[in-house]
N, C-alpha and C positions, 0 to 999 in steps of 0.2 A: 441906543446905548448898549454896549457890550457888557456882559457880566463876566468877571474874572473868576475862573474856577480855582479851587485850592491848589491843584497841581500846577497851574500857571504861575504860582507864587514861589516855585522852587527852582533851583538851579538845575539845568538839564544835564549837567555833568555829575555833581555830587549830591544833589537833593536838598541842599540847605535852603530853608525858607528865607525868602527875601522880604524886605519891607515894602517894595514895589515890584510889580510883575516884571521880570527881566526882559520879557518880549512884549510888554505893553498889553493893553486890553485886546483880547482876541488873539494874541500871540503873533502879531505880524510886524511889529516895529520894535527892534531891539533898543535897549537903553544904553548899551555900551558901558554899563557899570561893571565893576569887578566883584566877583564873589569873594567874600571874606575867607571862606573855607578853602576852596581849591584854586582860587586865583583866575578862574575863567573870565574872559571878557565877553559879556553877553553880546551876541551878534557877530562875533568873530570866530571864537573857538567852539561854539555850539550851534553853528548855522545849519547843521544837518545831523541826523542820528549817527551817521558814520563818524563825523568829526567829534561829536560828544563822546562816543564810545572810545575813540582813540585817545582823547585827552584824559578821560577817566582811567583808562588802562595805565597810561603813563603816570598819572597822579597816584594811583594805588601802588604801582611798582616802586615808587619813591617812599612808600610807607604812609600815604595819605596825610602829608604835612599841611598844616593850616597856613594859608597865605598871610593872614593877620592873626598870629597866635594869641594875642590878647582877647580876641573875640571868641575863642574856643570855650564852650561850656565845660565845667568841671566833670560833668557826667556824660560827656559826648560819647556816642556809640556810632561808629562809621557805618556799620551794617544796618542799623535802624534808619540812619539818615539816607542811605542809598535806596531804601524802599520808597522814598519820596520823589525819586527821579520821575519826571513826567512820562506818561504812557507814550510809547513810541521811541523813547530815548534811552530806555533801560538796557 
């Protein structure tokens, strides 16, 4: 049985904590869910560090808009959240 690390619970693009690991236990099987914050489809737009970096750059260039604005916390801090991007994808 694989143990999910804290970093495996965060979006590879924006660092938002997810309720389930976006890439499953061990990080090998994408859920294909959509991140509420940046709108990334896990397993498609974050399949490599290069892809995640490209999507992140485009999202930030647009002003880091929330894909599902109603999910945005009142005290949201994009820079604090970006520190949660999993290692290797920052």
